[in-house]
N, C-alpha and C positions, 0 to 999 in steps of 0.2 A: 744515320739512315735517311733522315729527312733532308739533310743537306745534299746527299748523293741524289736522291729522287728529284729534288728541286733543280739541281744542276743539270741532270739528264733531261728533264722536261724543258728547261730553258734552252738548252742547246738544240734539242729536237725541234721545238717550235720555231726557234730562230732559223735553224737550218732549212726547214720547210718553207719559211717565209722567203729566205734568200733564194731557195731553189726555184720557186714559182714566181716570186716577185722580181728576181734579178736574172738568174741564169736562163730561165725559160721565158723571159719577158718577150711578148709578141711572137713567141714560138718561132724565132728566127732559126734558119738552118745553120749548122756549124760552119765556121770559116775553114776553108781548105787552103793549105799551103801557108808559107811564111807570111806574117802580117807586114813585115818590112822587106827591104831588098836583100836581106841575108840569104845566103845560099842554103837550100834545103839539105844538100849533101854534107855541108860543113856542120850544120846543126845536128845531124844524125851521125856524125863521125865518131863520137865518143871522145874526141880530142878537145879538152877544154880551151886550148889555145885557138882552135878553129871555131868552137861554139861561141865563145865570147869575144874573140878578136883581140887586137892589141889594146893596151890601156889607153882610154880616151884622155885627151888633154883636160886639165883642170879648169874649172870655171868659178871665179870668185863671185859669190852671191852679192857682195856689196857693190861690185862694179856693174851688176846686172839688175839692180833694184829699179823700180819704177813707181811713179805716183799713181793714185793718191796714197797717202799713208794709211796704214791699217787702222780701221775705226777703233775707238776706245774700247768697244765691246770685245774686240778681238785680242786685246792686250791682257796681261796678267799682273798681279802684284809683284813688285820687284823688277818689273821690266821697264827699262828706260825708253825703248821704242821697239816697234815691230814693223817689218817691211816685207813686201812681196818681191820676188825676183823671178826672172825667166831667162832661159837660154835654149838654143836649138839642140834637140836630141841628135846624137850621131846616127840614129836609125830613122829612116823615112818610111812612113806608112801612107796609105791612101787617105787617111783622116788628118787634115791639117792641124786640128786642135790637139791631136796626140803627138805631133812632131815637135812641140815646144814643151820643154820641161818647166813646170811651174812649182814654185817653192815659197816658203815663208821662214823668216828668222826672227826669233824673239831675243832681243839683246838685253842682258842683265844691266841693272842700273848701277851696281857697284861690284867691284872685284877686289879681293884682298891680295891677289898675287897675279901671276900670268893669266891672261884671259883664256878660257877654255870653252869648248862647244861640244854638245852631243847632237850628232846627226841621227834623227829618229824617223822611222818609217811605219806607216799604218798598214792595216790588213787589206784583204782582197776587195772588199766593198767599202770604200771610204766616202761617206756623204758629206763630211765636214771636218773641221780641225779639232773636234772635241777631245779625242785622246791625246793629240799632240799638245793642246793647251793644258791638259792635265799634267803632262810631263813638265811643261814650261812653268806651271805654278809651283812645282817642287824645285826646279833647278834655278830659275832666275833669282829668287830671293837668296839663294846660296852663292850667287855670283857666277853662274854657269849659263852661257847662251844655249839656246835650243834652235836647231835648224831642221827643216823637213822639206821633202819634195813629194809631189803627187806622182805615184807610180803610173806606168803606161795604162791608158784606158780607164783611169780611176779619177775620182773627184773632179777637178776642173779640166781634166784631159779626156773626159768622156764625150764621145761623138754624139751628136743630136740623134735622138731616136733610140738610144741605148741607155742602160742603167750602169752606174759606176761598178766596174769590175766585170761586167757581163762579157766583154771581149777578152779578158785575161784568160779565162778558162773555156771560152766559147768556140773551140775549133779542134782540128785534128792535131796530131803530135808536132808536125813542123810549125803549125801556128803557135801552139803553146810555147815551144822552145824559142821561137823568135821573140815572143813577149818577155820571156824570162831573160833573154839576152839583152833586150832593151832596158828592162828594169835594173839589171846589174850594171850595165854601162852608164846609165843615168846616175845611179847612186855613186859609182866610182868617179865620174866627172865632178860631182858635187863634193865628195870627200876630198878629192885631190885639190879642188879649188880652195876649200877651207884650209887644208893642211899647208898649202903653198902660198896663201895670201899674206902671211906675216902678221895677221890679226890674232892668231891663236898659238903663241909660243907654249902655252900650257898643254896643248894637244887636242885631238879630236877623238871622241868616243863614238861608237856605232851601236845603235839599238833599234830593234824592230819588233812588231807584233805580228804573229801568224805569218801571212805571206810576206809582210815587211820584215819579219824575223828571218825567214829563209833568205831574203834579198841581202840583208846586211851580213848574215853568216857566209853566204856565198861570195859576196864582195870581199869580205875580209880574207876568206880562204884564197881567193885569186891574188889579192894584194901580197899575201905572204908566200905565194908559190909561183904561179904562172906569170904574174906581173911584178915579181919581186925586184927584178933588175931594173924595171922602168919606174918603180914607185920610190921616190926619195924618202918617204916616211910612211909608216903604217899606223893603224889605229892605236890609241892608247889603251883602249879596252873595248870588249864586244859583249853585247847582252841580247839574247833572244828570248822573247816572251811568247810562250806556247807556239814556237816556230814550227813550220812545216819542214822538219829536219831532213826528211827524205820525201822530196816533192812527188816523184813518180809513184812511190808507195801511197802517199796521201791521195793522189788522184785516182788510184785504182782500188784503194782499200779504206778510204776515209769515210766521213759521215755524210749527212744529207746534202750539204752544200756542194759536194763534188759528184753527185749522181749524174748531173747533166754532163759534166766533163767525162765521166766514165763512158757514158753513151756515145759521146762524140769521138773518143779515142778508140773504142772498140778493140781493146787490147786483152787477149786471152793469156793463160799461163805460159804457153809456148812463146808468144810474142814477147812477154816480159823477160823470159830467159834470153832471148836473142837481143833484147835491148839493154842488157846489163851494162855494157860500156857507156851507153847513153845515160843511164841512171847514174852511173859513177861520175859523169862529167857535170852533173847538176846536184850532186850530193856533197854538202860541206864536209861530212866526215870522211870522204875519200881523199881529202887534202890534209896536209900537216896542220897542226895547231897554228893559227895565224898570229898569236901574240905570245912572245916568249914568257916562260914561267919565271917569276921573280924568286930569287933566293930567299929563304926565311930570314926574318929578323932575329935579334938576340933572344927574343922570347920563343923562337921557333914558329912564328906565325908571319903572315903576310897576305896581302890581298890577291885573290885569284882574278886575273884580268879577263877571264871568260866565264860568263854566268848565264845559265839557262833557267827559265822558269816554266813549270808545267802545272796544268790543272789535273788533279787526280781523276776527276770525272769528265774529262774532255771527250766530247763525242765528234769532234771535227777532225783533229789530227792525231795520228797514232803516237801514243806516248813511248812505246818501245824504241822508236827511232830517235827520240830525244835522249833516252837513256843511253843508247849506243853512242850517240854523238858526245854526250858528257864523258863517257868512259874513254873514247878515242882521244878527245882533246883535254882530258884531265880537267874538266870544267866543274865549277860549282853548280849543282843541280838543286834547285829550291822548289819544293812541292807546295801547292796551295789547295786547300779543300774547297774547290769549286770546279766549274766546267770551263769550256773554252770562252763562252761569252762573258762570264764573270771575270776571268783573268784578263781578257782582252779589252774590256770596256768599263768595268765598274771602277769608279774613282778611288775607293779604298785600296784596291789591288794595284792600280796605276801608281798611287803614292808609295805603296810598299815596294814596288819594283824599282822606282826611280830614286828613292831616298838614298840608297847606297852610292849612286852616281855623284853625290855631293861630298863624299869623303875624300879628303886630301890625299890619303894613301893610294887611292886608286889612280891618281893622276901623276904620281911621282915617277 
């Protein structure tokens, strides 16, 4: 009972802080129309091939690295070096800082076999690399690299005068859909670059937290279906941590952090019914399982390459959507006795989430 109450209070206070400190910062009016040059009719078509466009070309982070090297404080034990990289986004917005994808890669000091990398993405309001460094602290000592990118309008891609994440949910439906399109395309370009670079014969895993969880799940879903013929290789495994598994539902029925988004979207029950095709185009569970199931080993066991983590007391994202996705994709669903903020940011939970990524069986 105490843990439930503490988790609810933590989520509610954090949600209110994000609502008034981020989403309603300076009381800016909502953005109207697509943030990029994407066509509004295509975004609202319900056809994922039109919503997300063709698979973007891969960009190898190592070829796009730039000085200076990451400061010692930004590295982690077991990390040989860390470097930042950048490349142009395929989507062009009015904010130049958002048109360049920024990322960081922590390279493991030692590997016992083929080099592997986990591409990890953070949530909707990312102020620093804290969560991603937490993943790197687990993975690098085990010989696994960790790469990340800043999602659109987040972290180092935040335009002056706004807060990180404010412009992700700060507009009408065409605006939000255009940001989702850019997030997935940027993630797909990074994944493809890592997979095709030749640096990672051991494979590339995909993992994300909250909005980053939706992004990697949607990216994996498209790689396994809409982009399947264009993608030479898919992710080795996929992991969503308290993901927004049904983003339109989260935006219309979620907790405190999306109240501002609900006000901007102005979608009633009848509108939601009409937008069912749009919702399906951005719902990972509407697509086939992106990673094939492995046959069981001699003991009748084997790793499940799709894993979802949910907080029992989550007040931000609807847990029933995560349960439905787990059932649809036959994924492992792991419950944690905490709320959204605990699972998404507390170091003990980040370690518990990422420790299974170091198991050899998951990469075979």
